[in-house]
N, C-alpha and C positions, 0 to 999 in steps of 0.2 A: 101731641102735635100732629100738623096737620099734613096732607101729601104737597104742599106749598114747597119749591125748594128754597133752603134759608141755609144761613150764615153761619157756620162754627168760628170762632176765632181763636185760636191760641196764641196765645202770650209765649217767646220763647219757643219758637215752637218749629225751629231748624234743625235739636240737635238730638239727641236721647230719649227722656220721657215726654218732649213736649211732640218731637218727631211720630214717635209711635203714636199720641192722641189727634196729630193731624190725619196721619194713614187709617186708625181706625172709628175718625168722625167720617172722613171721607169715604169708605167702606161703609156709611152708617145711611150714607145718602145724602150729607151736607154739603153745602163748598163751603172748602176751609179758607180761611183766611191764616198764612204764616207770616206771623209777626218775627222781628229779626232785629236785632241792636249792630253785633258784630258780628253773627256768622252770614254775609251777605250771597257765600260761594256757597254755602251748604243751603240755605233756603232756596236758592234757585234750583239746588243740585233736586231737592225736595219738591217744587212746585209742577218740574217736569214728569215728576212720575204719577200727581195726583189733576187729572182732566179737569179745570172748573177752577181749581182754586185761584188764589190771587197773595200779590206778597205786599206786607206794609213794614219800613223799615224805622223805627222808632227810638227815641230813648225814653219809655217809659216810668222813668222814673222824675220824669219833670213837666213841671205842666204844658209846657208848651209841645214838649212831645208828645202826652197825650189828646192835646187838642189837632195835632196832626192827625193822628192815630183814627178820631173822631171825623174829621173830615175825608179821612182817606175809605173810609165805610160807605159813606152817603151814596153813592150811586152803587155798591155792591148786593144789597140785597135783604133782605129782611133781618138782624140779626134775631137767633135763635139762643145760641150757646158762647158762654164767653168761658175759657179756660183759660185761669191764670198762673201761668206757669213761670214767668222768668223768673230768675234767681240767679244766686253765684253761695258760695262758701270759703270763706277767707280764715282759713283755720291758723288760730297762734293759743297759747297757753294766757291766760287772761291778763299775768302780769306783765307779760312782754307784748301782748295786741298793742295792734297800731288806733291812733283815734281816727286817722283816714280810713282805713280800711271797715273800722266800728260804721263811719258815716255813708260807705259805698254797699255796706250790706243791707244797712237799715234802707238805704233808698230803694234801693234793687227788691230785697224781696220785699218789705213793707210796705213804703209809700206809693210805690207804684199798683199793688193791689188795692189799694185806699184810692188815689186815681180813676184808676183805669175802671174799677167796679162804680163809681158815684158819678163819673159821667157816659159810660155806658150803660149803666142802670136805666138811664132815664129813655133810653131806646125803645128797653123793653119795659118800661111802666106804658109807654104809648098805648104799645100793644097787647100790652095786660098781660103778657105771655114770656116764660124765660128761664135759662137756668144758667146759674154762676157755678164753676167749682175752681174751688183754689188747692193749689198744688201746693200741700203740708212737707211734715216729714216727722217719722217718729220719733226723732232729736229735740222735737216743738213741748213733746210727753216726756222723756225719758231721760235728758239731758245728754250731754257725751262732750270728753273731755277735748278740752281748743276749741270745741265750739262753742263760746255763751254768747257771740253775736248771734251767729247763723241760728241758734236752737232758742234766742229769745224773740227773735223774729219770727219763726215759724210756730211758737207758742202764741204770739200774737193773732195770725192767719187762723189758728184756730179757734178763739175769739168773735175776731172781726166776723168769721164766719156764722157764727152762730147768731150774732146779735145783727147783722144784716139781714140773715132769713128772718129775724123777727118783723123788721122794718119793710121786708118787700114782698111776705108771705098776701097780704092784702090784695097783691098786682098779680098775683098768681104767678112769680117770681121764685122758685125755689133754691138757696144757694145751701153748698153741700162745703167739704173739703174731703179729698184723698192723703192720706199721710202715707208715703210710701216708706219700706225699712231700708234697708241697702239692697242696692239695684246696680244689676251691671250696665252698667255707664263707664265714658272716659275716664270719670273723677277719681270710681273705685276702683277701674284698668292699673290707677296711676302709683296705689298705695302699696306698698311690701308685702312681700309674700306673709312674712310674721304678724304684720296687720291686718292683713285676708283671714286668715288661719284664725288669727284672735276673733272677729267679726263671724266667723262661720260658728264656732263654740257659741256665741249667741241664741243662734238660729235652732228652733227644733227642727224645721225642715233640713237643716245641715246642707243647704246652701241660698246664693243671691237670687233674687225676684229677677226680672226682663222687662226692660220698658213696656211691653206688649202687656203684662199684667197687669201692669197698673194704670196703662190704659184701656185696657176692658171693663174698668171700674169704671173710667171716666166715662167710657160708653155706657154703659148702663145708668147710671145719673143723666147724662144727655138726652137716652133715646126714653129710660124708661123712668122707675125709679119716683114715678107721680107722687108716692105719700112720703117722699123722704125730702127731710130740708133740718136745716140748721144740725143736721151730722157731718163727722169728722171719722170716716171709715180708713182702718190702718191695712197695710198689705203689706206684710214684713215677714212673713215665715210664721209666725207665732212669736217673734221677741219682745211683743208686747200688744197684749188685747184691749184696752182702750177704759 
C-alpha cells in the first residue's frame, strides 16, 4: 500500500471486535469509517477517540442501506480496506428456534457481507487495489449447540471468502477471513458462570481472547499479508486449528 492516506471501513464498528479493529486500523494510519446501525452513541464515542474518523449509519442487510453506505463513502477518500464485521447471534435450540430470528440472522450475518462486498469491491476494482477481511467464527467450523443459524451463516462466510478471493485476485484485491473463538465481549460476559467454565475447558490456553487480539490479525491482513488471500485465519486459543 502507498503512503497516501486511505480509508478503512469497518461495519458494525462501534463496539466489541469491530471497535478494536477501528482502533488498530487508525493506529496503522488509515482514515477509519465507523459503520453502525443501532449503536449510535457508542459509535460517536469511538469517533471522538480517533482523529479523522467518520461515521456512517446504515442497515447493511438491505439493498437501500448499502446504497446509502456507498453514497456516504464517495467523498471520504480512496477505500483501501473493508472489514465485514457486522453480525448478531440469536441463540435457541433448533426445535424451538423462530423463523423470524433465522431470517434476521441470515440477513445481518450473511446477506450484508454479500451486498457490501459486491458494491464496495467495485471501488477497489477501479483502483486495482484493496483488502477485504470478513469476520467469521470458529462456530462456522466446529458447530455449537443452540447456534444452528449463526453457525450456518459463518460457514457460508468462509466459503464466500474463498470464492471472492478467486474472483478478485486479478484486480489485486485480497480477500480473507478471521474466525475468532470465544472472545471477551459483552455477549460472552452475559453467559452464566457454569457456561463460561465449560467454554474455558475447551480452550487449551485456558482463557478467552480479547478483541484486541483479533484486531491485530485484522491489521496484519490489512497492512501486510501481501501474499495471503482466500484464507480463514483462526484466533481461538487452540480450540480449533482449521
